Each structure stands twice: as structure tokens, then as C-alpha cells.
mmCIF file of the C-alpha atoms, coordinates in Angstrom:
data_MODEL
# 
_entry.id   MODEL 
# 
loop_
_atom_site.group_PDB 
_atom_site.id 
_atom_site.type_symbol 
_atom_site.label_atom_id 
_atom_site.label_alt_id 
_atom_site.label_comp_id 
_atom_site.label_asym_id 
_atom_site.label_entity_id 
_atom_site.label_seq_id 
_atom_site.pdbx_PDB_ins_code 
_atom_site.Cartn_x 
_atom_site.Cartn_y 
_atom_site.Cartn_z 
_atom_site.occupancy 
_atom_site.B_iso_or_equiv 
_atom_site.pdbx_formal_charge 
_atom_site.auth_seq_id 
_atom_site.auth_comp_id 
_atom_site.auth_asym_id 
_atom_site.auth_atom_id 
_atom_site.pdbx_PDB_model_num 
ATOM 1   C CA . MET A 1 1   ? 113.415 192.040 99.470  1.00 0.00 ? 1   MET A CA 1 
ATOM 2   C CA . THR A 1 2   ? 110.895 189.557 98.019  1.00 0.00 ? 2   THR A CA 1 
ATOM 3   C CA . ASN A 1 3   ? 107.414 188.583 99.488  1.00 0.00 ? 3   ASN A CA 1 
ATOM 4   C CA . TRP A 1 4   ? 106.714 185.081 99.227  1.00 0.00 ? 4   TRP A CA 1 
ATOM 5   C CA . TYR A 1 5   ? 103.076 183.616 99.215  1.00 0.00 ? 5   TYR A CA 1 
ATOM 6   C CA . LYS A 1 6   ? 101.802 180.361 100.446 1.00 0.00 ? 6   LYS A CA 1 
ATOM 7   C CA . VAL A 1 7   ? 100.257 178.118 97.698  1.00 0.00 ? 7   VAL A CA 1 
ATOM 8   C CA . GLY A 1 8   ? 100.141 174.692 99.200  1.00 0.00 ? 8   GLY A CA 1 
ATOM 9   C CA . LYS A 1 9   ? 101.399 172.267 101.747 1.00 0.00 ? 9   LYS A CA 1 
ATOM 10  C CA . ILE A 1 10  ? 103.217 168.987 101.173 1.00 0.00 ? 10  ILE A CA 1 
ATOM 11  C CA . VAL A 1 11  ? 101.263 166.697 103.196 1.00 0.00 ? 11  VAL A CA 1 
ATOM 12  C CA . ASN A 1 12  ? 103.094 163.350 101.859 1.00 0.00 ? 12  ASN A CA 1 
ATOM 13  C CA . THR A 1 13  ? 104.830 161.501 99.099  1.00 0.00 ? 13  THR A CA 1 
ATOM 14  C CA . HIS A 1 14  ? 102.598 159.566 96.393  1.00 0.00 ? 14  HIS A CA 1 
ATOM 15  C CA . GLY A 1 15  ? 104.171 156.614 95.065  1.00 0.00 ? 15  GLY A CA 1 
ATOM 16  C CA . ILE A 1 16  ? 107.916 155.867 94.159  1.00 0.00 ? 16  ILE A CA 1 
ATOM 17  C CA . ARG A 1 17  ? 108.682 158.357 91.348  1.00 0.00 ? 17  ARG A CA 1 
ATOM 18  C CA . GLY A 1 18  ? 109.252 161.605 93.488  1.00 0.00 ? 18  GLY A CA 1 
ATOM 19  C CA . GLU A 1 19  ? 105.606 162.712 93.498  1.00 0.00 ? 19  GLU A CA 1 
ATOM 20  C CA . VAL A 1 20  ? 104.474 164.906 96.198  1.00 0.00 ? 20  VAL A CA 1 
ATOM 21  C CA . ARG A 1 21  ? 100.780 165.270 97.673  1.00 0.00 ? 21  ARG A CA 1 
ATOM 22  C CA . VAL A 1 22  ? 99.714  168.684 98.109  1.00 0.00 ? 22  VAL A CA 1 
ATOM 23  C CA . ILE A 1 23  ? 96.826  170.564 99.821  1.00 0.00 ? 23  ILE A CA 1 
ATOM 24  C CA . SER A 1 24  ? 96.243  173.850 97.748  1.00 0.00 ? 24  SER A CA 1 
ATOM 25  C CA . SER A 1 25  ? 95.514  176.646 99.289  1.00 0.00 ? 25  SER A CA 1 
ATOM 26  C CA . THR A 1 26  ? 95.300  178.851 95.640  1.00 0.00 ? 26  THR A CA 1 
ATOM 27  C CA . ASP A 1 27  ? 92.578  179.218 93.301  1.00 0.00 ? 27  ASP A CA 1 
ATOM 28  C CA . PHE A 1 28  ? 94.855  179.300 90.591  1.00 0.00 ? 28  PHE A CA 1 
ATOM 29  C CA . ALA A 1 29  ? 96.587  175.675 91.080  1.00 0.00 ? 29  ALA A CA 1 
ATOM 30  C CA . GLU A 1 30  ? 96.626  175.019 87.057  1.00 0.00 ? 30  GLU A CA 1 
ATOM 31  C CA . GLU A 1 31  ? 98.818  178.325 86.724  1.00 0.00 ? 31  GLU A CA 1 
ATOM 32  C CA . ARG A 1 32  ? 100.836 177.931 89.865  1.00 0.00 ? 32  ARG A CA 1 
ATOM 33  C CA . TYR A 1 33  ? 101.584 174.148 89.258  1.00 0.00 ? 33  TYR A CA 1 
ATOM 34  C CA . ALA A 1 34  ? 102.317 174.244 85.298  1.00 0.00 ? 34  ALA A CA 1 
ATOM 35  C CA . PRO A 1 35  ? 105.308 172.298 84.003  1.00 0.00 ? 35  PRO A CA 1 
ATOM 36  C CA . GLY A 1 36  ? 108.029 174.992 84.169  1.00 0.00 ? 36  GLY A CA 1 
ATOM 37  C CA . VAL A 1 37  ? 107.093 177.106 86.868  1.00 0.00 ? 37  VAL A CA 1 
ATOM 38  C CA . GLY A 1 38  ? 109.313 178.252 89.974  1.00 0.00 ? 38  GLY A CA 1 
ATOM 39  C CA . LEU A 1 39  ? 108.577 177.412 93.716  1.00 0.00 ? 39  LEU A CA 1 
ATOM 40  C CA . LEU A 1 40  ? 110.008 177.398 96.953  1.00 0.00 ? 40  LEU A CA 1 
ATOM 41  C CA . ILE A 1 41  ? 109.845 174.793 99.144  1.00 0.00 ? 41  ILE A CA 1 
ATOM 42  C CA . GLY A 1 42  ? 110.293 176.120 103.113 1.00 0.00 ? 42  GLY A CA 1 
ATOM 43  C CA . GLN A 1 43  ? 109.114 176.146 106.426 1.00 0.00 ? 43  GLN A CA 1 
ATOM 44  C CA . SER A 1 44  ? 107.947 180.130 106.183 1.00 0.00 ? 44  SER A CA 1 
ATOM 45  C CA . ALA A 1 45  ? 107.436 183.004 104.096 1.00 0.00 ? 45  ALA A CA 1 
ATOM 46  C CA . ASP A 1 46  ? 111.000 184.165 104.639 1.00 0.00 ? 46  ASP A CA 1 
ATOM 47  C CA . GLY A 1 47  ? 112.639 183.151 101.146 1.00 0.00 ? 47  GLY A CA 1 
ATOM 48  C CA . GLU A 1 48  ? 114.732 180.462 103.043 1.00 0.00 ? 48  GLU A CA 1 
ATOM 49  C CA . GLY A 1 49  ? 114.180 177.175 101.225 1.00 0.00 ? 49  GLY A CA 1 
ATOM 50  C CA . THR A 1 50  ? 114.892 174.675 98.315  1.00 0.00 ? 50  THR A CA 1 
ATOM 51  C CA . PRO A 1 51  ? 113.744 176.181 94.769  1.00 0.00 ? 51  PRO A CA 1 
ATOM 52  C CA . VAL A 1 52  ? 112.256 173.636 92.541  1.00 0.00 ? 52  VAL A CA 1 
ATOM 53  C CA . VAL A 1 53  ? 110.549 173.793 88.962  1.00 0.00 ? 53  VAL A CA 1 
ATOM 54  C CA . VAL A 1 54  ? 107.646 172.043 88.228  1.00 0.00 ? 54  VAL A CA 1 
ATOM 55  C CA . LYS A 1 55  ? 108.220 169.009 86.123  1.00 0.00 ? 55  LYS A CA 1 
ATOM 56  C CA . HIS A 1 56  ? 104.435 167.661 85.972  1.00 0.00 ? 56  HIS A CA 1 
ATOM 57  C CA . HIS A 1 57  ? 101.131 168.311 87.869  1.00 0.00 ? 57  HIS A CA 1 
ATOM 58  C CA . ARG A 1 58  ? 97.954  166.369 88.060  1.00 0.00 ? 58  ARG A CA 1 
ATOM 59  C CA . ARG A 1 59  ? 94.748  166.373 90.196  1.00 0.00 ? 59  ARG A CA 1 
ATOM 60  C CA . HIS A 1 60  ? 94.040  163.189 91.933  1.00 0.00 ? 60  HIS A CA 1 
ATOM 61  C CA . LYS A 1 61  ? 91.121  163.011 94.776  1.00 0.00 ? 61  LYS A CA 1 
ATOM 62  C CA . ASN A 1 62  ? 91.244  166.073 96.655  1.00 0.00 ? 62  ASN A CA 1 
ATOM 63  C CA . PHE A 1 63  ? 95.144  166.585 96.295  1.00 0.00 ? 63  PHE A CA 1 
ATOM 64  C CA . ASP A 1 64  ? 97.386  168.496 93.531  1.00 0.00 ? 64  ASP A CA 1 
ATOM 65  C CA . LEU A 1 65  ? 100.321 165.592 92.772  1.00 0.00 ? 65  LEU A CA 1 
ATOM 66  C CA . LEU A 1 66  ? 103.119 167.293 91.613  1.00 0.00 ? 66  LEU A CA 1 
ATOM 67  C CA . GLN A 1 67  ? 106.709 166.109 90.562  1.00 0.00 ? 67  GLN A CA 1 
ATOM 68  C CA . PHE A 1 68  ? 109.781 168.601 90.325  1.00 0.00 ? 68  PHE A CA 1 
ATOM 69  C CA . GLU A 1 69  ? 112.538 168.557 87.872  1.00 0.00 ? 69  GLU A CA 1 
ATOM 70  C CA . GLY A 1 70  ? 115.808 166.601 89.196  1.00 0.00 ? 70  GLY A CA 1 
ATOM 71  C CA . TYR A 1 71  ? 113.497 164.717 91.916  1.00 0.00 ? 71  TYR A CA 1 
ATOM 72  C CA . ASP A 1 72  ? 112.678 161.488 90.435  1.00 0.00 ? 72  ASP A CA 1 
ATOM 73  C CA . SER A 1 73  ? 112.466 159.359 93.527  1.00 0.00 ? 73  SER A CA 1 
ATOM 74  C CA . ILE A 1 74  ? 110.769 159.039 96.751  1.00 0.00 ? 74  ILE A CA 1 
ATOM 75  C CA . ASN A 1 75  ? 113.996 159.218 98.412  1.00 0.00 ? 75  ASN A CA 1 
ATOM 76  C CA . ASP A 1 76  ? 114.538 162.617 96.764  1.00 0.00 ? 76  ASP A CA 1 
ATOM 77  C CA . VAL A 1 77  ? 111.051 164.423 98.062  1.00 0.00 ? 77  VAL A CA 1 
ATOM 78  C CA . GLU A 1 78  ? 110.689 162.472 101.607 1.00 0.00 ? 78  GLU A CA 1 
ATOM 79  C CA . ALA A 1 79  ? 112.200 165.737 103.350 1.00 0.00 ? 79  ALA A CA 1 
ATOM 80  C CA . PHE A 1 80  ? 109.613 167.559 101.918 1.00 0.00 ? 80  PHE A CA 1 
ATOM 81  C CA . LYS A 1 81  ? 106.771 166.469 103.775 1.00 0.00 ? 81  LYS A CA 1 
ATOM 82  C CA . GLY A 1 82  ? 105.294 168.738 105.835 1.00 0.00 ? 82  GLY A CA 1 
ATOM 83  C CA . SER A 1 83  ? 106.608 171.810 104.171 1.00 0.00 ? 83  SER A CA 1 
ATOM 84  C CA . THR A 1 84  ? 105.152 174.571 102.320 1.00 0.00 ? 84  THR A CA 1 
ATOM 85  C CA . LEU A 1 85  ? 105.268 175.771 99.038  1.00 0.00 ? 85  LEU A CA 1 
ATOM 86  C CA . PHE A 1 86  ? 105.544 179.301 98.397  1.00 0.00 ? 86  PHE A CA 1 
ATOM 87  C CA . VAL A 1 87  ? 105.325 181.305 94.818  1.00 0.00 ? 87  VAL A CA 1 
ATOM 88  C CA . SER A 1 88  ? 107.343 185.090 94.704  1.00 0.00 ? 88  SER A CA 1 
ATOM 89  C CA . GLU A 1 89  ? 105.447 188.204 94.325  1.00 0.00 ? 89  GLU A CA 1 
ATOM 90  C CA . GLU A 1 90  ? 106.947 188.814 91.068  1.00 0.00 ? 90  GLU A CA 1 
ATOM 91  C CA . GLN A 1 91  ? 104.764 185.537 90.096  1.00 0.00 ? 91  GLN A CA 1 
ATOM 92  C CA . LEU A 1 92  ? 101.599 187.053 90.893  1.00 0.00 ? 92  LEU A CA 1 
ATOM 93  C CA . GLU A 1 93  ? 99.566  188.629 87.911  1.00 0.00 ? 93  GLU A CA 1 
ATOM 94  C CA . GLU A 1 94  ? 97.246  191.786 88.184  1.00 0.00 ? 94  GLU A CA 1 
ATOM 95  C CA . LEU A 1 95  ? 93.585  190.377 88.680  1.00 0.00 ? 95  LEU A CA 1 
ATOM 96  C CA . ASP A 1 96  ? 90.306  191.890 87.183  1.00 0.00 ? 96  ASP A CA 1 
ATOM 97  C CA . GLU A 1 97  ? 88.333  194.485 89.310  1.00 0.00 ? 97  GLU A CA 1 
ATOM 98  C CA . HIS A 1 98  ? 86.718  192.388 92.268  1.00 0.00 ? 98  HIS A CA 1 
ATOM 99  C CA . GLU A 1 99  ? 89.327  189.466 91.885  1.00 0.00 ? 99  GLU A CA 1 
ATOM 100 C CA . TYR A 1 100 ? 91.451  188.834 94.988  1.00 0.00 ? 100 TYR A CA 1 
ATOM 101 C CA . TYR A 1 101 ? 94.123  186.636 96.070  1.00 0.00 ? 101 TYR A CA 1 
ATOM 102 C CA . TYR A 1 102 ? 93.630  184.646 98.805  1.00 0.00 ? 102 TYR A CA 1 
ATOM 103 C CA . HIS A 1 103 ? 96.535  186.066 100.826 1.00 0.00 ? 103 HIS A CA 1 
ATOM 104 C CA . GLU A 1 104 ? 94.932  189.500 100.463 1.00 0.00 ? 104 GLU A CA 1 
ATOM 105 C CA . ILE A 1 105 ? 91.331  188.177 101.895 1.00 0.00 ? 105 ILE A CA 1 
ATOM 106 C CA . ILE A 1 106 ? 92.874  185.971 104.534 1.00 0.00 ? 106 ILE A CA 1 
ATOM 107 C CA . GLY A 1 107 ? 93.391  187.909 107.843 1.00 0.00 ? 107 GLY A CA 1 
ATOM 108 C CA . CYS A 1 108 ? 90.967  190.594 107.086 1.00 0.00 ? 108 CYS A CA 1 
ATOM 109 C CA . THR A 1 109 ? 88.470  191.887 109.625 1.00 0.00 ? 109 THR A CA 1 
ATOM 110 C CA . VAL A 1 110 ? 84.712  191.203 109.010 1.00 0.00 ? 110 VAL A CA 1 
ATOM 111 C CA . VAL A 1 111 ? 82.131  193.608 110.116 1.00 0.00 ? 111 VAL A CA 1 
ATOM 112 C CA . THR A 1 112 ? 78.385  193.948 109.354 1.00 0.00 ? 112 THR A CA 1 
ATOM 113 C CA . GLU A 1 113 ? 76.880  197.096 107.748 1.00 0.00 ? 113 GLU A CA 1 
ATOM 114 C CA . GLU A 1 114 ? 75.679  197.999 111.245 1.00 0.00 ? 114 GLU A CA 1 
ATOM 115 C CA . GLY A 1 115 ? 79.251  198.089 112.320 1.00 0.00 ? 115 GLY A CA 1 
ATOM 116 C CA . GLU A 1 116 ? 79.641  195.248 114.515 1.00 0.00 ? 116 GLU A CA 1 
ATOM 117 C CA . LYS A 1 117 ? 82.833  193.413 114.488 1.00 0.00 ? 117 LYS A CA 1 
ATOM 118 C CA . LEU A 1 118 ? 82.666  189.775 113.517 1.00 0.00 ? 118 LEU A CA 1 
ATOM 119 C CA . GLY A 1 119 ? 85.837  188.684 113.660 1.00 0.00 ? 119 GLY A CA 1 
ATOM 120 C CA . LYS A 1 120 ? 88.825  187.625 110.962 1.00 0.00 ? 120 LYS A CA 1 
ATOM 121 C CA . VAL A 1 121 ? 88.862  185.661 107.790 1.00 0.00 ? 121 VAL A CA 1 
ATOM 122 C CA . LYS A 1 122 ? 90.939  182.560 108.416 1.00 0.00 ? 122 LYS A CA 1 
ATOM 123 C CA . GLU A 1 123 ? 90.562  180.099 105.320 1.00 0.00 ? 123 GLU A CA 1 
ATOM 124 C CA . ILE A 1 124 ? 88.698  180.019 102.417 1.00 0.00 ? 124 ILE A CA 1 
ATOM 125 C CA . PHE A 1 125 ? 86.881  176.814 100.858 1.00 0.00 ? 125 PHE A CA 1 
ATOM 126 C CA . GLU A 1 126 ? 86.308  176.450 96.960  1.00 0.00 ? 126 GLU A CA 1 
ATOM 127 C CA . THR A 1 127 ? 82.961  174.978 96.485  1.00 0.00 ? 127 THR A CA 1 
ATOM 128 C CA . GLY A 1 128 ? 81.509  174.468 92.689  1.00 0.00 ? 128 GLY A CA 1 
ATOM 129 C CA . ALA A 1 129 ? 79.323  177.658 93.020  1.00 0.00 ? 129 ALA A CA 1 
ATOM 130 C CA . ASN A 1 130 ? 81.197  180.384 94.956  1.00 0.00 ? 130 ASN A CA 1 
ATOM 131 C CA . ASP A 1 131 ? 84.192  180.336 97.761  1.00 0.00 ? 131 ASP A CA 1 
ATOM 132 C CA . VAL A 1 132 ? 83.387  180.140 101.219 1.00 0.00 ? 132 VAL A CA 1 
ATOM 133 C CA . TRP A 1 133 ? 85.111  182.442 103.661 1.00 0.00 ? 133 TRP A CA 1 
ATOM 134 C CA . VAL A 1 134 ? 85.475  180.766 107.167 1.00 0.00 ? 134 VAL A CA 1 
ATOM 135 C CA . VAL A 1 135 ? 85.521  183.996 109.723 1.00 0.00 ? 135 VAL A CA 1 
ATOM 136 C CA . GLN A 1 136 ? 87.010  183.270 113.137 1.00 0.00 ? 136 GLN A CA 1 
ATOM 137 C CA . ARG A 1 137 ? 84.968  185.133 115.565 1.00 0.00 ? 137 ARG A CA 1 
ATOM 138 C CA . THR A 1 138 ? 86.132  187.702 117.763 1.00 0.00 ? 138 THR A CA 1 
ATOM 139 C CA . ALA A 1 139 ? 83.874  186.714 120.719 1.00 0.00 ? 139 ALA A CA 1 
ATOM 140 C CA . GLY A 1 140 ? 84.830  183.180 120.273 1.00 0.00 ? 140 GLY A CA 1 
ATOM 141 C CA . GLY A 1 141 ? 82.275  180.665 119.473 1.00 0.00 ? 141 GLY A CA 1 
ATOM 142 C CA . LYS A 1 142 ? 81.748  178.676 116.195 1.00 0.00 ? 142 LYS A CA 1 
ATOM 143 C CA . ASP A 1 143 ? 83.273  179.770 112.903 1.00 0.00 ? 143 ASP A CA 1 
ATOM 144 C CA . ILE A 1 144 ? 80.879  181.782 110.292 1.00 0.00 ? 144 ILE A CA 1 
ATOM 145 C CA . LEU A 1 145 ? 81.111  180.554 106.906 1.00 0.00 ? 145 LEU A CA 1 
ATOM 146 C CA . LEU A 1 146 ? 80.377  183.217 104.384 1.00 0.00 ? 146 LEU A CA 1 
ATOM 147 C CA . PRO A 1 147 ? 79.616  182.669 101.155 1.00 0.00 ? 147 PRO A CA 1 
ATOM 148 C CA . TYR A 1 148 ? 81.756  185.065 98.603  1.00 0.00 ? 148 TYR A CA 1 
ATOM 149 C CA . ILE A 1 149 ? 78.526  186.211 96.826  1.00 0.00 ? 149 ILE A CA 1 
ATOM 150 C CA . GLU A 1 150 ? 77.064  189.765 96.157  1.00 0.00 ? 150 GLU A CA 1 
ATOM 151 C CA . ASP A 1 151 ? 74.198  189.211 98.560  1.00 0.00 ? 151 ASP A CA 1 
ATOM 152 C CA . VAL A 1 152 ? 76.360  188.870 101.420 1.00 0.00 ? 152 VAL A CA 1 
ATOM 153 C CA . VAL A 1 153 ? 79.836  190.483 100.598 1.00 0.00 ? 153 VAL A CA 1 
ATOM 154 C CA . ARG A 1 154 ? 78.889  194.304 100.276 1.00 0.00 ? 154 ARG A CA 1 
ATOM 155 C CA . GLU A 1 155 ? 82.408  195.956 100.410 1.00 0.00 ? 155 GLU A CA 1 
ATOM 156 C CA . ILE A 1 156 ? 86.112  194.961 100.423 1.00 0.00 ? 156 ILE A CA 1 
ATOM 157 C CA . ASP A 1 157 ? 89.013  197.552 101.330 1.00 0.00 ? 157 ASP A CA 1 
ATOM 158 C CA . ILE A 1 158 ? 92.154  195.312 100.881 1.00 0.00 ? 158 ILE A CA 1 
ATOM 159 C CA . GLU A 1 159 ? 94.458  198.631 101.885 1.00 0.00 ? 159 GLU A CA 1 
ATOM 160 C CA . GLU A 1 160 ? 92.415  198.743 105.302 1.00 0.00 ? 160 GLU A CA 1 
ATOM 161 C CA . LYS A 1 161 ? 92.179  194.780 105.488 1.00 0.00 ? 161 LYS A CA 1 
ATOM 162 C CA . GLN A 1 162 ? 88.411  195.262 106.517 1.00 0.00 ? 162 GLN A CA 1 
ATOM 163 C CA . ILE A 1 163 ? 85.325  193.375 104.422 1.00 0.00 ? 163 ILE A CA 1 
ATOM 164 C CA . THR A 1 164 ? 81.767  194.732 105.163 1.00 0.00 ? 164 THR A CA 1 
ATOM 165 C CA . VAL A 1 165 ? 79.006  192.058 104.881 1.00 0.00 ? 165 VAL A CA 1 
ATOM 166 C CA . ARG A 1 166 ? 75.108  191.695 105.201 1.00 0.00 ? 166 ARG A CA 1 
ATOM 167 C CA . LEU A 1 167 ? 74.646  188.779 107.235 1.00 0.00 ? 167 LEU A CA 1 
ATOM 168 C CA . LEU A 1 168 ? 71.536  186.922 105.705 1.00 0.00 ? 168 LEU A CA 1 
ATOM 169 C CA . GLU A 1 169 ? 68.978  185.381 107.796 1.00 0.00 ? 169 GLU A CA 1 
ATOM 170 C CA . GLY A 1 170 ? 70.274  181.981 109.179 1.00 0.00 ? 170 GLY A CA 1 
ATOM 171 C CA . LEU A 1 171 ? 73.945  182.564 108.240 1.00 0.00 ? 171 LEU A CA 1 
ATOM 172 C CA . VAL A 1 172 ? 74.963  182.975 112.008 1.00 0.00 ? 172 VAL A CA 1 
ATOM 173 C CA . ASP A 1 173 ? 74.199  180.540 114.660 1.00 0.00 ? 173 ASP A CA 1 
ATOM 174 C CA . GLU A 1 174 ? 73.781  182.542 118.015 1.00 0.00 ? 174 GLU A CA 1 
ATOM 175 C CA . ASP A 1 175 ? 75.303  180.194 120.152 1.00 0.00 ? 175 ASP A CA 1 
# 
């Protein structure tokens, strides 16, 4: 059975020529949305949905705009609003050491070097300098924003779904 991984969410249509507006959740947008790449549009990662092939991709503001082969009008893509874009496991490439796919990091438990459980990574933001991991606290309270830098992220164990961090002063609010 093929595993499917979320790479974006279709939030709206764009224009009248069949483009869709996507909020990406992949750090490989140029590769994932390259012309000729196959994607699956669906509601869940169960493999059910509409297979499509990317015809055109461009960035506009904070969105990726995609057009699919055979979908040339707003009427053709209107039904895709609110759907999720998935890529198959076979399309994932082997990454270099210390590089990870978002789906490998999201859901990992975050603990301090002292063994204190902080919570789980629920989201990743791309910034100019480095990614920021959003950790939903186990004990409630405000989310923790962890920069993915060597001084903070000490160890990542993908098999155990655990990330060990060193908290720098001022990184976590105590409320």
C-alpha cells in the first residue's frame, strides 16, 4: 500500500483559467510543483482522490499557484477548494544527513536535555534564516517556537519520534 504525504492545501481558485491557490506544507515546493509532477487531490492520506499532473507553477505573495493538465477553467477546479494535495512515498527522494521531511518532524515529542517533556511539533514555518518548529505544550499554555539551529536542536531520533533540545534563555515563556 502506498503512503501519501501532505504537501499543501488548496484554499481557493485564482483567476478564470483554472489556477488554484495553495498554502504549501512542503519545503520542496519547486520540486513538488514542477511541471509534469503527479499529485493527488483528496481529503485524507488514504490514497482516495483525484490524480492530477502539474501543468504550471508560480509563486504569488505567500501562495503557490498551480494549474493542472486538463483543468483549464475556474469551473474545472472549483470543487478542489478545501482539498489537500498529496505526494506518494515513491516520489520522495533520499535526503542528506541531518535533513528531514516535514512529515518526519511533525508529531515528534520534544524533550529537554534534562528529560523534561515539552510537547509535540505541530507545525513548521520557513523563515529566511532557518525553519521554526511550533511545539504544542503538553501542559497547555502558549506554543513554543523553536528555531531549527544547532544551538537549540541537539538530537533528532526519527525512529523514536523524539527531538532533544537545549532551551536558550528567553526561548520559552513561563505562563
